[in-house]
Backbone and ligand atoms as CSV (ligand in chain L), in Angstrom:
chain,resi,resn,atom,element,x,y,z
A,1,MET,N,N,57.053,25.063,-27.949
A,1,MET,CA,C,55.918,24.998,-27.052
A,1,MET,C,C,55.126,23.728,-27.363
A,2,PRO,N,N,54.881,22.860,-26.300
A,2,PRO,CA,C,54.159,21.595,-26.548
A,2,PRO,C,C,52.687,21.834,-26.848
A,3,GLU,N,N,52.175,20.973,-27.688
A,3,GLU,CA,C,50.768,21.083,-28.043
A,3,GLU,C,C,49.893,20.549,-26.907
A,4,HIS,N,N,48.809,21.233,-26.581
A,4,HIS,CA,C,47.933,20.828,-25.479
A,4,HIS,C,C,47.084,19.639,-25.924
A,5,PRO,N,N,47.161,18.486,-25.170
A,5,PRO,CA,C,46.430,17.287,-25.609
A,5,PRO,C,C,44.927,17.343,-25.341
A,6,LEU,N,N,44.496,18.193,-24.427
A,6,LEU,CA,C,43.068,18.253,-24.093
A,6,LEU,C,C,42.413,19.458,-24.755
A,7,PRO,N,N,41.134,19.342,-25.094
A,7,PRO,CA,C,40.446,20.512,-25.659
A,7,PRO,C,C,40.366,21.625,-24.621
A,8,ARG,N,N,40.422,22.847,-25.097
A,8,ARG,CA,C,40.426,23.983,-24.176
A,8,ARG,C,C,39.056,24.220,-23.549
A,9,HIS,N,N,38.001,23.931,-24.279
A,9,HIS,CA,C,36.646,24.179,-23.765
A,9,HIS,C,C,35.884,22.870,-23.692
A,10,TRP,N,N,35.510,22.515,-22.476
A,10,TRP,CA,C,34.733,21.297,-22.284
A,10,TRP,C,C,33.285,21.550,-22.691
A,11,GLN,N,N,32.708,20.609,-23.404
A,11,GLN,CA,C,31.312,20.715,-23.811
A,11,GLN,C,C,30.513,19.603,-23.146
A,12,PRO,N,N,29.395,19.937,-22.526
A,12,PRO,CA,C,28.580,18.872,-21.908
A,12,PRO,C,C,27.913,18.005,-22.965
A,13,ASP,N,N,27.559,16.797,-22.551
A,13,ASP,CA,C,26.835,15.895,-23.434
A,13,ASP,C,C,25.416,16.426,-23.583
A,14,ARG,N,N,25.071,16.919,-24.760
A,14,ARG,CA,C,23.767,17.553,-24.952
A,14,ARG,C,C,22.709,16.603,-25.502
A,15,ILE,N,N,23.050,15.342,-25.592
A,15,ILE,CA,C,22.055,14.378,-26.069
A,15,ILE,C,C,21.063,14.108,-24.936
A,16,GLU,N,N,19.793,14.383,-25.185
A,16,GLU,CA,C,18.781,14.188,-24.148
A,16,GLU,C,C,18.501,12.700,-23.982
A,17,LYS,N,N,18.667,12.236,-22.744
A,17,LYS,CA,C,18.425,10.819,-22.461
A,17,LYS,C,C,17.008,10.667,-21.925
A,18,ARG,N,N,16.102,10.283,-22.767
A,18,ARG,CA,C,14.714,10.100,-22.359
A,18,ARG,C,C,14.495,8.631,-22.037
A,19,PRO,N,N,13.705,8.360,-21.003
A,19,PRO,CA,C,13.451,6.958,-20.660
A,19,PRO,C,C,12.628,6.263,-21.746
A,20,ARG,N,N,12.770,4.932,-21.783
A,20,ARG,CA,C,12.051,4.147,-22.789
A,20,ARG,C,C,10.646,3.775,-22.319
A,21,TRP,N,N,10.257,4.254,-21.141
A,21,TRP,CA,C,8.948,3.928,-20.587
A,21,TRP,C,C,8.162,5.223,-20.402
A,22,PRO,N,N,6.819,5.147,-20.281
A,22,PRO,CA,C,6.022,6.372,-20.110
A,22,PRO,C,C,6.402,7.115,-18.828
A,23,THR,N,N,6.369,8.438,-18.884
A,23,THR,CA,C,6.689,9.259,-17.706
A,23,THR,C,C,5.505,10.173,-17.408
A,24,PRO,N,N,4.563,9.700,-16.579
A,24,PRO,CA,C,3.379,10.512,-16.257
A,24,PRO,C,C,3.704,11.624,-15.263
A,25,ALA,N,N,2.714,12.445,-14.956
A,25,ALA,CA,C,2.873,13.520,-13.976
A,25,ALA,C,C,3.090,12.920,-12.590
A,26,LEU,N,N,3.604,13.745,-11.692
A,26,LEU,CA,C,3.932,13.276,-10.344
A,26,LEU,C,C,2.707,12.708,-9.618
A,27,ALA,N,N,1.575,13.406,-9.691
A,27,ALA,CA,C,0.371,12.938,-8.986
A,27,ALA,C,C,-0.063,11.571,-9.504
A,28,ALA,N,N,0.030,11.366,-10.816
A,28,ALA,CA,C,-0.358,10.065,-11.388
A,28,ALA,C,C,0.601,8.978,-10.929
A,29,SER,N,N,1.888,9.277,-10.906
A,29,SER,CA,C,2.878,8.297,-10.445
A,29,SER,C,C,2.624,7.908,-8.998
A,30,LEU,N,N,2.375,8.904,-8.153
A,30,LEU,CA,C,2.130,8.628,-6.732
A,30,LEU,C,C,0.850,7.816,-6.546
A,31,GLY,N,N,-0.210,8.211,-7.232
A,31,GLY,CA,C,-1.488,7.516,-7.092
A,31,GLY,C,C,-1.411,6.076,-7.554
A,32,ARG,N,N,-0.765,5.855,-8.683
A,32,ARG,CA,C,-0.610,4.484,-9.184
A,32,ARG,C,C,0.238,3.660,-8.229
A,33,GLY,N,N,1.292,4.264,-7.698
A,33,GLY,CA,C,2.134,3.557,-6.741
A,33,GLY,C,C,1.373,3.219,-5.468
A,34,LEU,N,N,0.544,4.137,-4.985
A,34,LEU,CA,C,-0.266,3.879,-3.790
A,34,LEU,C,C,-1.171,2.667,-3.983
A,35,ARG,N,N,-1.695,2.507,-5.194
A,35,ARG,CA,C,-2.609,1.392,-5.474
A,35,ARG,C,C,-1.858,0.112,-5.838
A,36,GLY,N,N,-0.525,0.174,-5.884
A,36,GLY,CA,C,0.270,-1.012,-6.195
A,36,GLY,C,C,0.413,-1.262,-7.681
A,37,HIS,N,N,0.029,-0.282,-8.481
A,37,HIS,CA,C,0.176,-0.431,-9.927
A,37,HIS,C,C,1.467,0.227,-10.386
A,38,CYS,N,N,1.915,-0.141,-11.561
A,38,CYS,CA,C,3.134,0.443,-12.120
A,38,CYS,C,C,2.971,1.960,-12.191
A,39,PRO,N,N,3.871,2.735,-11.587
A,39,PRO,CA,C,3.745,4.195,-11.620
A,39,PRO,C,C,3.863,4.758,-13.035
A,40,SER,N,N,4.480,4.028,-13.917
A,40,SER,CA,C,4.722,4.511,-15.258
A,40,SER,C,C,3.501,4.351,-16.163
A,41,CYS,N,N,2.930,3.160,-16.219
A,41,CYS,CA,C,1.809,2.909,-17.134
A,41,CYS,C,C,0.482,2.715,-16.410
A,42,GLY,N,N,0.501,2.325,-15.145
A,42,GLY,CA,C,-0.736,2.115,-14.394
A,42,GLY,C,C,-1.393,0.775,-14.672
A,43,LYS,N,N,-0.810,-0.043,-15.552
A,43,LYS,CA,C,-1.442,-1.329,-15.907
A,43,LYS,C,C,-0.788,-2.487,-15.170
A,44,GLY,N,N,0.528,-2.540,-15.188
A,44,GLY,CA,C,1.232,-3.639,-14.522
A,44,GLY,C,C,1.221,-3.456,-13.010
A,45,HIS,N,N,1.802,-4.406,-12.312
A,45,HIS,CA,C,1.864,-4.365,-10.852
A,45,HIS,C,C,3.298,-4.094,-10.401
A,46,ILE,N,N,3.434,-3.347,-9.294
A,46,ILE,CA,C,4.765,-3.085,-8.740
A,46,ILE,C,C,5.274,-4.306,-7.998
A,47,PHE,N,N,4.386,-4.939,-7.226
A,47,PHE,CA,C,4.846,-5.935,-6.261
A,47,PHE,C,C,4.651,-7.355,-6.764
A,48,ASN,N,N,5.609,-8.175,-6.387
A,48,ASN,CA,C,5.524,-9.614,-6.572
A,48,ASN,C,C,5.610,-10.204,-5.159
A,49,GLY,N,N,4.501,-10.193,-4.446
A,49,GLY,CA,C,4.489,-10.564,-3.041
A,49,GLY,C,C,4.064,-9.356,-2.224
A,50,TYR,N,N,4.369,-9.386,-0.925
A,50,TYR,CA,C,3.932,-8.280,-0.059
A,50,TYR,C,C,4.725,-7.006,-0.336
A,51,LEU,N,N,6.058,-7.094,-0.349
A,51,LEU,CA,C,6.875,-5.890,-0.554
A,51,LEU,C,C,7.938,-6.043,-1.642
A,52,ARG,N,N,8.065,-7.202,-2.248
A,52,ARG,CA,C,9.103,-7.416,-3.265
A,52,ARG,C,C,8.688,-6.727,-4.568
A,53,VAL,N,N,9.568,-5.865,-5.051
A,53,VAL,CA,C,9.286,-5.117,-6.280
A,53,VAL,C,C,9.699,-5.959,-7.480
A,54,VAL,N,N,8.843,-5.995,-8.498
A,54,VAL,CA,C,9.166,-6.754,-9.704
A,54,VAL,C,C,10.349,-6.104,-10.419
A,55,ARG,N,N,11.071,-6.889,-11.191
A,55,ARG,CA,C,12.256,-6.377,-11.890
A,55,ARG,C,C,11.855,-5.368,-12.973
A,56,LYS,N,N,10.858,-5.740,-13.763
A,56,LYS,CA,C,10.361,-4.845,-14.809
A,56,LYS,C,C,8.847,-4.957,-14.867
A,57,CYS,N,N,8.209,-3.864,-15.246
A,57,CYS,CA,C,6.764,-3.889,-15.420
A,57,CYS,C,C,6.431,-4.806,-16.592
A,58,ARG,N,N,5.450,-5.658,-16.412
A,58,ARG,CA,C,5.067,-6.579,-17.485
A,58,ARG,C,C,4.410,-5.849,-18.641
A,59,SER,N,N,3.841,-4.697,-18.369
A,59,SER,CA,C,3.109,-3.978,-19.403
A,59,SER,C,C,4.003,-3.025,-20.203
A,60,CYS,N,N,4.801,-2.207,-19.499
A,60,CYS,CA,C,5.562,-1.160,-20.205
A,60,CYS,C,C,7.074,-1.341,-20.081
A,61,SER,N,N,7.533,-2.374,-19.359
A,61,SER,CA,C,8.967,-2.657,-19.176
A,61,SER,C,C,9.713,-1.577,-18.402
A,62,ALA,N,N,9.004,-0.773,-17.627
A,62,ALA,CA,C,9.698,0.197,-16.769
A,62,ALA,C,C,10.540,-0.583,-15.755
A,63,PRO,N,N,11.788,-0.183,-15.551
A,63,PRO,CA,C,12.693,-0.951,-14.672
A,63,PRO,C,C,12.422,-0.690,-13.194
A,64,LEU,N,N,11.318,-1.205,-12.700
A,64,LEU,CA,C,10.933,-0.930,-11.309
A,64,LEU,C,C,11.921,-1.539,-10.323
A,65,GLY,N,N,12.599,-2.609,-10.714
A,65,GLY,CA,C,13.530,-3.271,-9.808
A,65,GLY,C,C,14.767,-2.454,-9.491
A,66,VAL,N,N,15.109,-1.477,-10.319
A,66,VAL,CA,C,16.296,-0.667,-10.042
A,66,VAL,C,C,15.955,0.573,-9.222
A,67,VAL,N,N,14.670,0.746,-8.889
A,67,VAL,CA,C,14.270,1.831,-7.989
A,67,VAL,C,C,14.383,1.287,-6.572
A,68,ARG,N,N,15.400,1.737,-5.856
A,68,ARG,CA,C,15.683,1.184,-4.530
A,68,ARG,C,C,15.125,2.107,-3.451
A,69,ALA,N,N,13.957,1.769,-2.934
A,69,ALA,CA,C,13.336,2.616,-1.912
A,69,ALA,C,C,14.051,2.494,-0.569
A,70,ASP,N,N,14.684,1.355,-0.317
A,70,ASP,CA,C,15.440,1.104,0.922
A,70,ASP,C,C,14.630,1.433,2.178
A,71,ASP,N,N,15.109,2.362,3.008
A,71,ASP,CA,C,14.492,2.617,4.314
A,71,ASP,C,C,13.399,3.680,4.282
A,72,VAL,N,N,13.147,4.279,3.151
A,72,VAL,CA,C,12.173,5.374,3.103
A,72,VAL,C,C,10.750,4.906,3.425
A,73,PRO,N,N,10.249,3.808,2.842
A,73,PRO,CA,C,8.872,3.387,3.184
A,73,PRO,C,C,8.681,3.085,4.667
A,74,PRO,N,N,9.571,2.343,5.334
A,74,PRO,CA,C,9.373,2.160,6.776
A,74,PRO,C,C,9.418,3.471,7.554
A,75,TYR,N,N,10.275,4.381,7.154
A,75,TYR,CA,C,10.361,5.670,7.838
A,75,TYR,C,C,9.029,6.428,7.730
A,76,PHE,N,N,8.508,6.564,6.516
A,76,PHE,CA,C,7.237,7.273,6.336
A,76,PHE,C,C,6.099,6.547,7.044
A,77,THR,N,N,6.141,5.210,7.040
A,77,THR,CA,C,5.089,4.448,7.711
A,77,THR,C,C,5.126,4.697,9.210
A,78,ILE,N,N,6.314,4.713,9.790
A,78,ILE,CA,C,6.444,5.000,11.227
A,78,ILE,C,C,5.912,6.391,11.539
A,79,VAL,N,N,6.245,7.363,10.702
A,79,VAL,CA,C,5.759,8.737,10.934
A,79,VAL,C,C,4.231,8.778,10.863
A,80,LEU,N,N,3.660,8.137,9.842
A,80,LEU,CA,C,2.199,8.148,9.687
A,80,LEU,C,C,1.502,7.446,10.847
A,81,VAL,N,N,1.943,6.238,11.156
A,81,VAL,CA,C,1.287,5.471,12.221
A,81,VAL,C,C,1.468,6.184,13.564
A,82,GLY,N,N,2.634,6.729,13.812
A,82,GLY,CA,C,2.861,7.462,15.049
A,82,GLY,C,C,1.944,8.656,15.188
A,83,HIS,N,N,1.722,9.373,14.083
A,83,HIS,CA,C,0.849,10.543,14.137
A,83,HIS,C,C,-0.624,10.169,14.215
A,84,LEU,N,N,-0.973,8.924,13.932
A,84,LEU,CA,C,-2.358,8.479,14.094
A,84,LEU,C,C,-2.591,7.875,15.480
A,85,VAL,N,N,-1.664,7.035,15.929
A,85,VAL,CA,C,-1.884,6.267,17.156
A,85,VAL,C,C,-1.627,7.109,18.408
A,86,ILE,N,N,-0.545,7.836,18.448
A,86,ILE,CA,C,-0.190,8.559,19.680
A,86,ILE,C,C,-1.228,9.627,20.043
A,87,PRO,N,N,-1.704,10.465,19.110
A,87,PRO,CA,C,-2.781,11.391,19.495
A,87,PRO,C,C,-4.036,10.657,19.937
A,88,GLY,N,N,-4.362,9.536,19.300
A,88,GLY,CA,C,-5.522,8.751,19.709
A,88,GLY,C,C,-5.378,8.249,21.132
A,89,MET,N,N,-4.191,7.764,21.471
A,89,MET,CA,C,-3.929,7.297,22.841
A,89,MET,C,C,-4.057,8.447,23.832
A,90,LEU,N,N,-3.470,9.580,23.499
A,90,LEU,CA,C,-3.490,10.711,24.426
A,90,LEU,C,C,-4.901,11.261,24.620
A,91,ILE,N,N,-5.645,11.354,23.544
A,91,ILE,CA,C,-7.017,11.877,23.649
A,91,ILE,C,C,-7.887,10.911,24.455
A,92,THR,N,N,-7.711,9.609,24.207
A,92,THR,CA,C,-8.471,8.611,24.959
A,92,THR,C,C,-8.136,8.686,26.444
A,93,GLU,N,N,-6.861,8.768,26.748
A,93,GLU,CA,C,-6.438,8.827,28.156
A,93,GLU,C,C,-6.962,10.091,28.828
A,94,GLN,N,N,-6.911,11.196,28.106
A,94,GLN,CA,C,-7.342,12.480,28.668
A,94,GLN,C,C,-8.840,12.500,28.954
A,95,ASN,N,N,-9.628,11.928,28.058
A,95,ASN,CA,C,-11.080,12.038,28.180
A,95,ASN,C,C,-11.736,10.864,28.892
A,96,LEU,N,N,-11.231,9.651,28.679
A,96,LEU,CA,C,-11.911,8.472,29.234
A,96,LEU,C,C,-11.122,7.795,30.345
A,97,ALA,N,N,-9.802,7.923,30.314
A,97,ALA,CA,C,-8.919,7.285,31.289
A,97,ALA,C,C,-9.250,5.810,31.511
A,98,PRO,N,N,-9.254,5.006,30.430
A,98,PRO,CA,C,-9.551,3.576,30.618
A,98,PRO,C,C,-8.367,2.876,31.284
A,99,PRO,N,N,-8.563,1.649,31.796
A,99,PRO,CA,C,-7.446,0.913,32.399
A,99,PRO,C,C,-6.356,0.643,31.364
A,100,ILE,N,N,-5.131,0.492,31.865
A,100,ILE,CA,C,-3.980,0.293,30.975
A,100,ILE,C,C,-4.154,-0.957,30.128
A,101,TRP,N,N,-4.660,-2.063,30.742
A,101,TRP,CA,C,-4.804,-3.297,29.964
A,101,TRP,C,C,-5.721,-3.088,28.771
A,102,LEU,N,N,-6.769,-2.268,28.927
A,102,LEU,CA,C,-7.686,-2.004,27.815
A,102,LEU,C,C,-6.988,-1.176,26.731
A,103,GLN,N,N,-6.197,-0.221,27.165
A,103,GLN,CA,C,-5.434,0.579,26.183
A,103,GLN,C,C,-4.499,-0.323,25.376
A,104,MET,N,N,-3.820,-1.263,26.076
A,104,MET,CA,C,-2.895,-2.173,25.396
A,104,MET,C,C,-3.632,-3.079,24.414
A,105,VAL,N,N,-4.801,-3.549,24.817
A,105,VAL,CA,C,-5.580,-4.450,23.958
A,105,VAL,C,C,-6.023,-3.726,22.684
A,106,VAL,N,N,-6.262,-2.438,22.774
A,106,VAL,CA,C,-6.733,-1.679,21.614
A,106,VAL,C,C,-5.566,-1.150,20.781
A,107,TRP,N,N,-4.629,-0.473,21.407
A,107,TRP,CA,C,-3.629,0.291,20.656
A,107,TRP,C,C,-2.517,-0.567,20.072
A,108,VAL,N,N,-2.084,-1.618,20.747
A,108,VAL,CA,C,-1.005,-2.448,20.196
A,108,VAL,C,C,-1.443,-3.160,18.917
A,109,PRO,N,N,-2.597,-3.855,18.906
A,109,PRO,CA,C,-3.021,-4.463,17.637
A,109,PRO,C,C,-3.314,-3.425,16.555
A,110,LEU,N,N,-3.882,-2.280,16.951
A,110,LEU,CA,C,-4.156,-1.237,15.954
A,110,LEU,C,C,-2.856,-0.721,15.336
A,111,THR,N,N,-1.827,-0.566,16.148
A,111,THR,CA,C,-0.524,-0.122,15.636
A,111,THR,C,C,0.049,-1.144,14.650
A,112,LEU,N,N,-0.024,-2.422,15.015
A,112,LEU,CA,C,0.472,-3.465,14.113
A,112,LEU,C,C,-0.322,-3.485,12.809
A,113,PHE,N,N,-1.637,-3.406,12.922
A,113,PHE,CA,C,-2.489,-3.439,11.729
A,113,PHE,C,C,-2.200,-2.244,10.820
A,114,LEU,N,N,-2.142,-1.060,11.397
A,114,LEU,CA,C,-1.890,0.134,10.573
A,114,LEU,C,C,-0.522,0.070,9.904
A,115,THR,N,N,0.475,-0.415,10.634
A,115,THR,CA,C,1.817,-0.512,10.065
A,115,THR,C,C,1.825,-1.447,8.862
A,116,LEU,N,N,1.231,-2.633,9.031
A,116,LEU,CA,C,1.234,-3.607,7.943
A,116,LEU,C,C,0.344,-3.153,6.790
A,117,ALA,N,N,-0.731,-2.434,7.104
A,117,ALA,CA,C,-1.635,-1.977,6.051
A,117,ALA,C,C,-1.047,-0.816,5.254
A,118,LEU,N,N,-0.248,0.038,5.898
A,118,LEU,CA,C,0.271,1.235,5.222
A,118,LEU,C,C,1.618,1.011,4.543
A,119,LEU,N,N,2.376,0.026,4.987
A,119,LEU,CA,C,3.742,-0.145,4.467
A,119,LEU,C,C,3.757,-0.387,2.957
A,120,ARG,N,N,2.872,-1.234,2.476
A,120,ARG,CA,C,2.856,-1.551,1.049
A,120,ARG,C,C,2.458,-0.348,0.177
A,121,PRO,N,N,1.336,0.351,0.471
A,121,PRO,CA,C,1.030,1.522,-0.353
A,121,PRO,C,C,2.067,2.628,-0.237
A,122,VAL,N,N,2.658,2.786,0.947
A,122,VAL,CA,C,3.706,3.807,1.090
A,122,VAL,C,C,4.922,3.425,0.243
A,123,LYS,N,N,5.263,2.148,0.221
A,123,LYS,CA,C,6.389,1.734,-0.618
A,123,LYS,C,C,6.059,1.932,-2.097
A,124,GLY,N,N,4.819,1.627,-2.489
A,124,GLY,CA,C,4.411,1.850,-3.875
A,124,GLY,C,C,4.519,3.313,-4.263
A,125,ALA,N,N,4.052,4.197,-3.380
A,125,ALA,CA,C,4.134,5.632,-3.668
A,125,ALA,C,C,5.584,6.091,-3.716
A,126,THR,N,N,6.424,5.520,-2.859
A,126,THR,CA,C,7.846,5.887,-2.866
A,126,THR,C,C,8.496,5.468,-4.180
A,127,VAL,N,N,8.175,4.258,-4.641
A,127,VAL,CA,C,8.709,3.808,-5.926
A,127,VAL,C,C,8.213,4.728,-7.044
A,128,GLY,N,N,6.943,5.132,-6.977
A,128,GLY,CA,C,6.400,6.051,-7.974
A,128,GLY,C,C,7.120,7.387,-7.967
A,129,LEU,N,N,7.373,7.911,-6.774
A,129,LEU,CA,C,8.090,9.189,-6.654
A,129,LEU,C,C,9.508,9.066,-7.202
A,130,MET,N,N,10.187,7.996,-6.818
A,130,MET,CA,C,11.579,7.838,-7.249
A,130,MET,C,C,11.673,7.608,-8.754
A,131,LEU,N,N,10.726,6.847,-9.317
A,131,LEU,CA,C,10.734,6.629,-10.764
A,131,LEU,C,C,10.463,7.947,-11.490
A,132,HIS,N,N,9.538,8.755,-10.941
A,132,HIS,CA,C,9.231,10.050,-11.554
A,132,HIS,C,C,10.459,10.967,-11.545
A,133,LEU,N,N,11.205,10.931,-10.437
A,133,LEU,CA,C,12.379,11.800,-10.306
A,133,LEU,C,C,13.622,11.208,-10.967
A,134,GLY,N,N,13.527,9.984,-11.446
A,134,GLY,CA,C,14.684,9.337,-12.071
A,134,GLY,C,C,15.720,8.864,-11.064
A,135,LEU,N,N,15.304,8.618,-9.824
A,135,LEU,CA,C,16.224,8.162,-8.784
A,135,LEU,C,C,16.279,6.641,-8.821
A,136,MET,N,N,17.144,6.105,-9.637
A,136,MET,CA,C,17.248,4.655,-9.748
A,136,MET,C,C,18.693,4.256,-9.964
A,137,LYS,N,N,18.951,3.028,-9.582
A,137,LYS,CA,C,20.280,2.482,-9.763
A,137,LYS,C,C,20.509,2.276,-11.250
A,138,ASP,N,N,21.762,2.335,-11.650
A,138,ASP,CA,C,22.094,2.117,-13.042
A,138,ASP,C,C,21.635,0.727,-13.462
A,139,GLU,N,N,20.917,0.648,-14.592
A,139,GLU,CA,C,20.357,-0.627,-15.041
A,139,GLU,C,C,21.420,-1.692,-15.267
A,140,GLU,N,N,22.578,-1.287,-15.741
A,140,GLU,CA,C,23.599,-2.258,-16.079
A,140,GLU,C,C,24.359,-2.772,-14.858
A,141,SER,N,N,24.277,-2.051,-13.717
A,141,SER,CA,C,25.054,-2.455,-12.554
A,141,SER,C,C,24.266,-3.410,-11.674
A,142,ASP,N,N,24.532,-4.663,-11.812
A,142,ASP,CA,C,23.980,-5.716,-10.979
A,142,ASP,C,C,22.452,-5.760,-10.976
A,143,PRO,N,N,21.851,-6.124,-12.107
A,143,PRO,CA,C,20.395,-6.224,-12.140
A,143,PRO,C,C,19.862,-7.424,-11.377
A,144,SER,N,N,20.746,-8.339,-10.980
A,144,SER,CA,C,20.272,-9.540,-10.276
A,144,SER,C,C,20.209,-9.353,-8.772
A,145,ALA,N,N,20.578,-8.171,-8.274
A,145,ALA,CA,C,20.568,-7.939,-6.844
A,145,ALA,C,C,19.137,-7.992,-6.313
A,146,PRO,N,N,18.949,-8.512,-5.101
A,146,PRO,CA,C,17.586,-8.578,-4.562
A,146,PRO,C,C,17.038,-7.184,-4.278
A,147,HIS,N,N,15.734,-7.034,-4.457
A,147,HIS,CA,C,15.095,-5.733,-4.285
A,147,HIS,C,C,13.940,-5.835,-3.317
A,148,ASP,N,N,14.127,-6.550,-2.241
A,148,ASP,CA,C,13.010,-6.762,-1.331
A,148,ASP,C,C,13.226,-6.075,0.015
A,149,PHE,N,N,14.040,-5.052,0.051
A,149,PHE,CA,C,14.264,-4.332,1.302
A,149,PHE,C,C,13.203,-3.272,1.474
A,150,GLY,N,N,12.738,-3.130,2.705
A,150,GLY,CA,C,11.832,-2.066,3.119
A,150,GLY,C,C,10.774,-1.812,2.183
L,1,ZN,ZN,ZN,4.246,-0.281,-16.464
């Protein structure tokens, strides 16, 4: 009878892999991300520019660049702005019925302003949420890839 080359009982890797950076509570991570600060320590900055995420936090070295928010911030921003602008348009039309040109002059710039104003804090909060949940790309796999999407 041949000897079995594999162990009969598989054992999971029980070594706890703790991050090398601070891991605050979810509310703290979200709040710091909303303000554009590092979700991990709250001292460094997430962004290097309008939406480009820094590779690592200057204060605590949290690997913010491997947290890939991708399309989530634009999606949440569209949902938020849509839920603010569309009811406002409908209520205005229902109660005041202003001319269409006046509606366009008010609502189109307001939509653009709200979108640009909310996209950055929403992306910061998304990075905070993803860092809290450990949703990040492997640090060793292509750290030089650009991280300026959405
Ligand atoms: Zn930090």
